[in-house]
N, CA, C and O atoms as CSV, one atom per row, in Angstrom:
chain,resi,resn,atom,element,x,y,z
A,1,UNK,N,N,33.274,14.932,29.272
A,1,UNK,CA,C,32.662,14.809,27.965
A,1,UNK,C,C,31.856,16.047,27.585
A,1,UNK,O,O,31.863,16.476,26.432
A,2,UNK,N,N,31.158,16.617,28.576
A,2,UNK,CA,C,30.328,17.770,28.289
A,2,UNK,C,C,31.187,18.955,27.870
A,2,UNK,O,O,30.793,19.708,26.979
A,3,UNK,N,N,32.345,19.137,28.487
A,3,UNK,CA,C,33.240,20.245,28.135
A,3,UNK,C,C,33.778,20.050,26.723
A,3,UNK,O,O,33.944,21.025,25.990
A,4,UNK,N,N,34.051,18.820,26.331
A,4,UNK,CA,C,34.547,18.534,24.978
A,4,UNK,C,C,33.521,18.875,23.915
A,4,UNK,O,O,33.871,19.420,22.868
A,5,UNK,N,N,32.241,18.556,24.171
A,5,UNK,CA,C,31.182,18.866,23.208
A,5,UNK,C,C,30.987,20.376,23.084
A,5,UNK,O,O,30.790,20.891,21.983
A,6,UNK,N,N,31.040,21.068,24.190
A,6,UNK,CA,C,30.885,22.530,24.176
A,6,UNK,C,C,32.063,23.161,23.446
A,6,UNK,O,O,31.893,24.082,22.648
A,7,UNK,N,N,33.260,22.653,23.730
A,7,UNK,CA,C,34.452,23.179,23.062
A,7,UNK,C,C,34.398,22.917,21.570
A,7,UNK,O,O,34.746,23.799,20.785
A,8,UNK,N,N,33.971,21.726,21.149
A,8,UNK,CA,C,33.833,21.391,19.734
A,8,UNK,C,C,32.789,22.288,19.070
A,8,UNK,O,O,33.008,22.796,17.971
A,9,UNK,N,N,31.661,22.478,19.739
A,9,UNK,CA,C,30.620,23.356,19.198
A,9,UNK,C,C,31.129,24.789,19.075
A,9,UNK,O,O,30.847,25.471,18.089
A,10,UNK,N,N,31.874,25.238,20.069
A,10,UNK,CA,C,32.445,26.583,20.037
A,10,UNK,C,C,33.437,26.727,18.880
A,10,UNK,O,O,33.430,27.738,18.177
A,11,UNK,N,N,34.282,25.726,18.686
A,11,UNK,CA,C,35.255,25.776,17.592
A,11,UNK,C,C,34.569,25.763,16.233
A,11,UNK,O,O,34.997,26.472,15.322
A,12,UNK,N,N,33.522,24.976,16.081
A,12,UNK,CA,C,32.783,24.954,14.813
A,12,UNK,C,C,32.121,26.308,14.559
A,12,UNK,O,O,32.154,26.827,13.443
A,13,UNK,N,N,31.525,26.870,15.602
A,13,UNK,CA,C,30.884,28.175,15.470
A,13,UNK,C,C,31.900,29.258,15.110
A,13,UNK,O,O,31.648,30.065,14.215
A,14,UNK,N,N,33.034,29.286,15.790
A,14,UNK,CA,C,34.059,30.296,15.502
A,14,UNK,C,C,34.669,30.097,14.115
A,14,UNK,O,O,34.979,31.065,13.422
A,15,UNK,N,N,34.836,28.844,13.719
A,15,UNK,CA,C,35.351,28.570,12.366
A,15,UNK,C,C,34.418,29.067,11.291
A,15,UNK,O,O,34.858,29.626,10.286
A,16,UNK,N,N,33.117,28.864,11.499
A,16,UNK,CA,C,32.163,29.351,10.498
A,16,UNK,C,C,32.120,30.871,10.465
A,16,UNK,O,O,31.955,31.464,9.399
A,17,UNK,N,N,32.266,31.507,11.623
A,17,UNK,CA,C,32.303,32.971,11.647
A,17,UNK,C,C,33.553,33.476,10.938
A,17,UNK,O,O,33.490,34.447,10.185
A,18,UNK,N,N,34.692,32.822,11.175
A,18,UNK,CA,C,35.940,33.237,10.534
A,18,UNK,C,C,35.861,33.036,9.029
A,18,UNK,O,O,36.364,33.867,8.272
A,19,UNK,N,N,35.242,31.955,8.581
A,19,UNK,CA,C,35.159,31.689,7.145
A,19,UNK,C,C,34.097,32.532,6.450
A,19,UNK,O,O,34.371,33.166,5.431
A,20,UNK,N,N,32.892,32.540,6.997
A,20,UNK,CA,C,31.749,33.094,6.271
A,20,UNK,C,C,31.216,34.399,6.840
A,20,UNK,O,O,30.325,35.000,6.241
A,21,UNK,N,N,31.718,34.846,7.949
A,21,UNK,CA,C,31.199,36.059,8.561
A,21,UNK,C,C,31.633,37.308,7.818
A,21,UNK,O,O,32.426,37.265,6.877
A,22,UNK,N,N,31.086,38.413,8.275
A,22,UNK,CA,C,31.489,39.700,7.710
A,22,UNK,C,C,32.973,39.896,7.973
A,22,UNK,O,O,33.437,39.722,9.099
A,23,UNK,N,N,33.701,40.251,6.958
A,23,UNK,CA,C,35.163,40.389,7.009
A,23,UNK,C,C,35.863,39.063,7.257
A,23,UNK,O,O,36.974,39.023,7.785
A,24,UNK,N,N,35.208,37.988,6.874
A,24,UNK,CA,C,35.810,36.673,6.992
A,24,UNK,C,C,36.679,36.369,5.793
A,24,UNK,O,O,36.910,37.234,4.948
A,25,UNK,N,N,37.159,35.146,5.719
A,25,UNK,CA,C,38.069,34.753,4.645
A,25,UNK,C,C,37.384,34.805,3.287
A,25,UNK,O,O,37.967,35.294,2.320
A,26,UNK,N,N,36.159,34.310,3.204
A,26,UNK,CA,C,35.431,34.325,1.931
A,26,UNK,C,C,35.144,35.763,1.494
A,26,UNK,O,O,35.311,36.098,0.321
A,27,UNK,N,N,34.725,36.594,2.409
A,27,UNK,CA,C,34.450,37.999,2.104
A,27,UNK,C,C,35.729,38.725,1.693
A,27,UNK,O,O,35.712,39.555,0.784
A,28,UNK,N,N,36.818,38.415,2.354
A,28,UNK,CA,C,38.107,39.021,2.030
A,28,UNK,C,C,38.550,38.630,0.623
A,28,UNK,O,O,39.053,39.471,-0.122
A,29,UNK,N,N,38.371,37.371,0.256
A,29,UNK,CA,C,38.727,36.925,-1.092
A,29,UNK,C,C,37.888,37.646,-2.138
A,29,UNK,O,O,38.405,38.091,-3.163
A,30,UNK,N,N,36.580,37.759,-1.871
A,30,UNK,CA,C,35.697,38.444,-2.818
A,30,UNK,C,C,36.087,39.915,-2.974
A,30,UNK,O,O,36.044,40.452,-4.081
A,31,UNK,N,N,36.464,40.564,-1.883
A,31,UNK,CA,C,36.878,41.970,-1.957
A,31,UNK,C,C,38.215,42.117,-2.685
A,31,UNK,O,O,38.424,43.101,-3.395
A,32,UNK,N,N,39.117,41.154,-2.517
A,32,UNK,CA,C,40.376,41.198,-3.264
A,32,UNK,C,C,40.147,41.103,-4.764
A,32,UNK,O,O,40.786,41.816,-5.537
A,33,UNK,N,N,39.237,40.225,-5.179
A,33,UNK,CA,C,38.913,40.103,-6.603
A,33,UNK,C,C,38.297,41.402,-7.121
A,33,UNK,O,O,38.615,41.853,-8.221
A,34,UNK,N,N,37.424,41.990,-6.331
A,34,UNK,CA,C,36.792,43.250,-6.733
A,34,UNK,C,C,37.828,44.364,-6.846
A,34,UNK,O,O,37.760,45.186,-7.760
A,35,UNK,N,N,38.781,44.393,-5.927
A,35,UNK,CA,C,39.847,45.393,-5.963
A,35,UNK,C,C,40.702,45.229,-7.216
A,35,UNK,O,O,41.083,46.220,-7.837
A,36,UNK,N,N,41.005,43.990,-7.592
A,36,UNK,CA,C,41.769,43.762,-8.817
A,36,UNK,C,C,41.012,44.264,-10.045
A,36,UNK,O,O,41.603,44.871,-10.938
A,37,UNK,N,N,39.704,44.009,-10.088
A,37,UNK,CA,C,38.898,44.489,-11.213
A,37,UNK,C,C,38.877,46.011,-11.275
A,37,UNK,O,O,38.961,46.596,-12.355
A,38,UNK,N,N,38.765,46.645,-10.121
A,38,UNK,CA,C,38.738,48.110,-10.081
A,38,UNK,C,C,40.085,48.680,-10.521
A,38,UNK,O,O,40.131,49.667,-11.255
A,39,UNK,N,N,41.172,48.066,-10.079
A,39,UNK,CA,C,42.501,48.538,-10.503
A,39,UNK,C,C,42.706,48.369,-12.001
A,39,UNK,O,O,43.320,49.216,-12.650
A,40,UNK,N,N,42.188,47.269,-12.551
A,40,UNK,CA,C,42.305,47.049,-13.994
A,40,UNK,C,C,41.527,48.116,-14.760
A,40,UNK,O,O,42.048,48.704,-15.708
A,41,UNK,N,N,40.290,48.365,-14.357
A,41,UNK,CA,C,39.495,49.383,-15.049
A,41,UNK,C,C,40.093,50.770,-14.849
A,41,UNK,O,O,40.005,51.618,-15.737
A,42,UNK,N,N,40.699,51.005,-13.691
A,42,UNK,CA,C,41.366,52.282,-13.443
A,42,UNK,C,C,42.540,52.468,-14.406
A,42,UNK,O,O,42.736,53.557,-14.947
A,43,UNK,N,N,43.311,51.414,-14.618
A,43,UNK,CA,C,44.424,51.493,-15.569
A,43,UNK,C,C,43.946,51.784,-16.981
A,43,UNK,O,O,44.569,52.559,-17.706
A,44,UNK,N,N,42.834,51.159,-17.374
A,44,UNK,CA,C,42.273,51.420,-18.704
A,44,UNK,C,C,41.818,52.874,-18.822
A,44,UNK,O,O,41.998,53.504,-19.865
A,45,UNK,N,N,41.231,53.399,-17.751
A,45,UNK,CA,C,40.782,54.794,-17.785
A,45,UNK,C,C,41.960,55.765,-17.845
A,45,UNK,O,O,41.862,56.819,-18.474
A,46,UNK,N,N,43.065,55.420,-17.199
A,46,UNK,CA,C,44.260,56.275,-17.258
A,46,UNK,C,C,44.774,56.347,-18.691
A,46,UNK,O,O,45.135,57.420,-19.173
A,47,UNK,N,N,44.805,55.202,-19.371
A,47,UNK,CA,C,45.256,55.179,-20.767
A,47,UNK,C,C,44.318,56.005,-21.636
A,47,UNK,O,O,44.769,56.768,-22.490
A,48,UNK,N,N,43.011,55.854,-21.420
A,48,UNK,CA,C,42.039,56.612,-22.208
A,48,UNK,C,C,42.160,58.112,-21.940
A,48,UNK,O,O,42.061,58.917,-22.866
A,49,UNK,N,N,42.373,58.492,-20.678
A,49,UNK,CA,C,42.545,59.904,-20.340
A,49,UNK,C,C,43.782,60.489,-21.003
A,49,UNK,O,O,43.751,61.619,-21.490
A,50,UNK,N,N,44.870,59.727,-21.025
A,50,UNK,CA,C,46.088,60.204,-21.684
A,50,UNK,C,C,45.851,60.441,-23.168
A,50,UNK,O,O,46.313,61.437,-23.726
A,51,UNK,N,N,45.131,59.526,-23.806
A,51,UNK,CA,C,44.832,59.690,-25.228
A,51,UNK,C,C,43.965,60.928,-25.461
A,51,UNK,O,O,44.177,61.669,-26.421
A,52,UNK,N,N,42.997,61.144,-24.584
A,52,UNK,CA,C,42.145,62.327,-24.734
A,52,UNK,C,C,42.916,63.623,-24.488
A,52,UNK,O,O,42.654,64.630,-25.146
A,53,UNK,N,N,43.864,63.610,-23.550
A,53,UNK,CA,C,44.692,64.800,-23.319
A,53,UNK,C,C,45.535,65.125,-24.544
A,53,UNK,O,O,45.690,66.291,-24.908
A,54,UNK,N,N,46.080,64.087,-25.182
A,54,UNK,CA,C,46.865,64.307,-26.402
A,54,UNK,C,C,45.992,64.883,-27.509
A,54,UNK,O,O,46.407,65.783,-28.238
A,55,UNK,N,N,44.768,64.348,-27.626
A,55,UNK,CA,C,43.876,64.871,-28.655
A,55,UNK,C,C,43.483,66.316,-28.378
A,55,UNK,O,O,43.363,67.113,-29.307
A,56,UNK,N,N,43.283,66.657,-27.119
A,56,UNK,CA,C,42.961,68.046,-26.762
A,56,UNK,C,C,44.099,68.966,-27.157
A,56,UNK,O,O,43.866,70.037,-27.719
A,57,UNK,N,N,45.334,68.560,-26.868
A,57,UNK,CA,C,46.475,69.392,-27.243
A,57,UNK,C,C,46.568,69.558,-28.754
A,57,UNK,O,O,46.870,70.645,-29.248
A,58,UNK,N,N,46.308,68.475,-29.488
A,58,UNK,CA,C,46.334,68.579,-30.947
A,58,UNK,C,C,45.231,69.514,-31.451
A,58,UNK,O,O,45.461,70.313,-32.360
A,59,UNK,N,N,44.050,69.417,-30.871
A,59,UNK,CA,C,42.956,70.281,-31.314
A,59,UNK,C,C,43.200,71.749,-30.968
A,59,UNK,O,O,42.705,72.637,-31.661
A,60,UNK,N,N,43.946,72.006,-29.921
A,60,UNK,CA,C,44.246,73.397,-29.556
A,60,UNK,C,C,45.372,73.992,-30.391
A,60,UNK,O,O,45.382,75.198,-30.639
A,61,UNK,N,N,46.325,73.163,-30.833
A,61,UNK,CA,C,47.552,73.715,-31.407
A,61,UNK,C,C,47.842,73.332,-32.850
A,61,UNK,O,O,48.568,74.063,-33.524
A,62,UNK,N,N,47.320,72.239,-33.351
A,62,UNK,CA,C,47.731,71.726,-34.661
A,62,UNK,C,C,46.618,71.944,-35.686
A,62,UNK,O,O,45.590,71.268,-35.656
A,63,UNK,N,N,46.836,72.883,-36.580
A,63,UNK,CA,C,45.825,73.208,-37.585
A,63,UNK,C,C,45.600,72.051,-38.555
A,63,UNK,O,O,44.479,71.837,-39.016
A,64,UNK,N,N,46.651,71.308,-38.864
A,64,UNK,CA,C,46.481,70.163,-39.771
A,64,UNK,C,C,45.583,69.096,-39.148
A,64,UNK,O,O,44.779,68.474,-39.843
A,65,UNK,N,N,45.718,68.886,-37.853
A,65,UNK,CA,C,44.865,67.909,-37.177
A,65,UNK,C,C,43.416,68.392,-37.138
A,65,UNK,O,O,42.489,67.601,-37.308
A,66,UNK,N,N,43.229,69.678,-36.915
A,66,UNK,CA,C,41.879,70.240,-36.918
A,66,UNK,C,C,41.235,70.051,-38.293
A,66,UNK,O,O,40.063,69.688,-38.394
A,67,UNK,N,N,42.008,70.298,-39.342
A,67,UNK,CA,C,41.486,70.122,-40.695
A,67,UNK,C,C,41.140,68.657,-40.954
A,67,UNK,O,O,40.120,68.357,-41.574
A,68,UNK,N,N,41.990,67.748,-40.480
A,68,UNK,CA,C,41.730,66.316,-40.661
A,68,UNK,C,C,40.443,65.907,-39.958
A,68,UNK,O,O,39.636,65.164,-40.517
A,69,UNK,N,N,40.249,66.386,-38.742
A,69,UNK,CA,C,39.027,66.066,-38.005
A,69,UNK,C,C,37.816,66.660,-38.709
A,69,UNK,O,O,36.776,66.008,-38.806
A,70,UNK,N,N,37.935,67.874,-39.194
A,70,UNK,CA,C,36.817,68.527,-39.887
A,70,UNK,C,C,36.446,67.756,-41.154
A,70,UNK,O,O,35.266,67.621,-41.477
A,71,UNK,N,N,37.439,67.258,-41.861
A,71,UNK,CA,C,37.158,66.515,-43.087
A,71,UNK,C,C,36.586,65.132,-42.776
A,71,UNK,O,O,35.595,64.720,-43.378
A,72,UNK,N,N,37.203,64.420,-41.846
A,72,UNK,CA,C,36.809,63.038,-41.574
A,72,UNK,C,C,35.497,62.942,-40.810
A,72,UNK,O,O,34.619,62.164,-41.184
A,73,UNK,N,N,35.354,63.719,-39.752
A,73,UNK,CA,C,34.195,63.571,-38.888
A,73,UNK,C,C,33.016,64.451,-39.300
A,73,UNK,O,O,31.860,64.066,-39.122
A,74,UNK,N,N,33.300,65.614,-39.843
A,74,UNK,CA,C,32.232,66.546,-40.177
A,74,UNK,C,C,31.915,66.591,-41.662
A,74,UNK,O,O,30.921,67.196,-42.065
A,75,UNK,N,N,32.751,65.956,-42.482
A,75,UNK,CA,C,32.492,65.924,-43.918
A,75,UNK,C,C,32.717,67.253,-44.598
A,75,UNK,O,O,32.135,67.503,-45.653
A,76,UNK,N,N,33.534,68.105,-44.037
A,76,UNK,CA,C,33.780,69.415,-44.626
A,76,UNK,C,C,34.797,69.293,-45.757
A,76,UNK,O,O,35.629,68.385,-45.773
A,77,UNK,N,N,34.711,70.229,-46.700
A,77,UNK,CA,C,35.650,70.268,-47.822
A,77,UNK,C,C,36.227,71.667,-47.929
A,77,UNK,O,O,35.649,72.645,-47.455
A,78,UNK,N,N,37.374,71.726,-48.560
A,78,UNK,CA,C,38.035,72.997,-48.787
A,78,UNK,C,C,37.531,73.613,-50.087
A,78,UNK,O,O,36.964,72.924,-50.936
A,79,UNK,N,N,37.742,74.904,-50.228
A,79,UNK,CA,C,37.376,75.575,-51.461
A,79,UNK,C,C,38.207,74.968,-52.601
A,79,UNK,O,O,39.395,74.693,-52.436
A,80,UNK,N,N,37.576,74.768,-53.736
A,80,UNK,CA,C,38.173,74.204,-54.944
A,80,UNK,C,C,38.466,72.704,-54.824
A,80,UNK,O,O,39.177,72.160,-55.669
A,81,UNK,N,N,37.946,72.026,-53.810
A,81,UNK,CA,C,38.043,70.563,-53.748
A,81,UNK,C,C,36.945,69.972,-54.612
A,81,UNK,O,O,35.863,70.543,-54.743
A,82,UNK,N,N,37.237,68.828,-55.197
A,82,UNK,CA,C,36.220,68.135,-55.980
A,82,UNK,C,C,35.549,67.107,-55.095
A,82,UNK,O,O,36.208,66.336,-54.398
A,83,UNK,N,N,34.232,67.110,-55.137
A,83,UNK,CA,C,33.452,66.188,-54.330
A,83,UNK,C,C,32.756,65.219,-55.270
A,83,UNK,O,O,32.059,65.631,-56.197
A,84,UNK,N,N,32.948,63.936,-55.027
A,84,UNK,CA,C,32.302,62.908,-55.832
A,84,UNK,C,C,31.244,62.233,-54.965
A,84,UNK,O,O,31.506,61.851,-53.825
A,85,UNK,N,N,30.052,62.095,-55.525
A,85,UNK,CA,C,28.977,61.419,-54.826
A,85,UNK,C,C,28.627,60.151,-55.606
A,85,UNK,O,O,28.447,60.176,-56.824
A,86,UNK,N,N,28.539,59.078,-54.891
A,86,UNK,CA,C,28.164,57.807,-55.490
A,86,UNK,C,C,26.696,57.562,-55.223
A,86,UNK,O,O,26.247,57.549,-54.077
A,87,UNK,N,N,25.956,57.368,-56.305
A,87,UNK,CA,C,24.518,57.135,-56.202
A,87,UNK,C,C,24.271,55.673,-56.542
A,87,UNK,O,O,24.744,55.163,-57.557
A,88,UNK,N,N,23.524,55.017,-55.675
A,88,UNK,CA,C,23.200,53.599,-55.934
A,88,UNK,C,C,22.045,53.464,-56.858
A,88,UNK,O,O,21.640,52.347,-57.182
């Protein structure tokens, strides 16, 4: 009987270590979820980087795109353009 109780206690202790210990099943599941989140954010960053690379190429080579950015973002106008201001 004494060996059975010790063996049962040992099995319970080892089971808890396997489940809840460092690098156990619960920790492994949590790390898998974290890895999935990191891979998802990495994919989003790859898409954003590609878009920024395309914009860099346009800003280096395409004069029409540069003019569009200057007009839209900086509010610049060309010579002989008419500017209308709305006053409230």
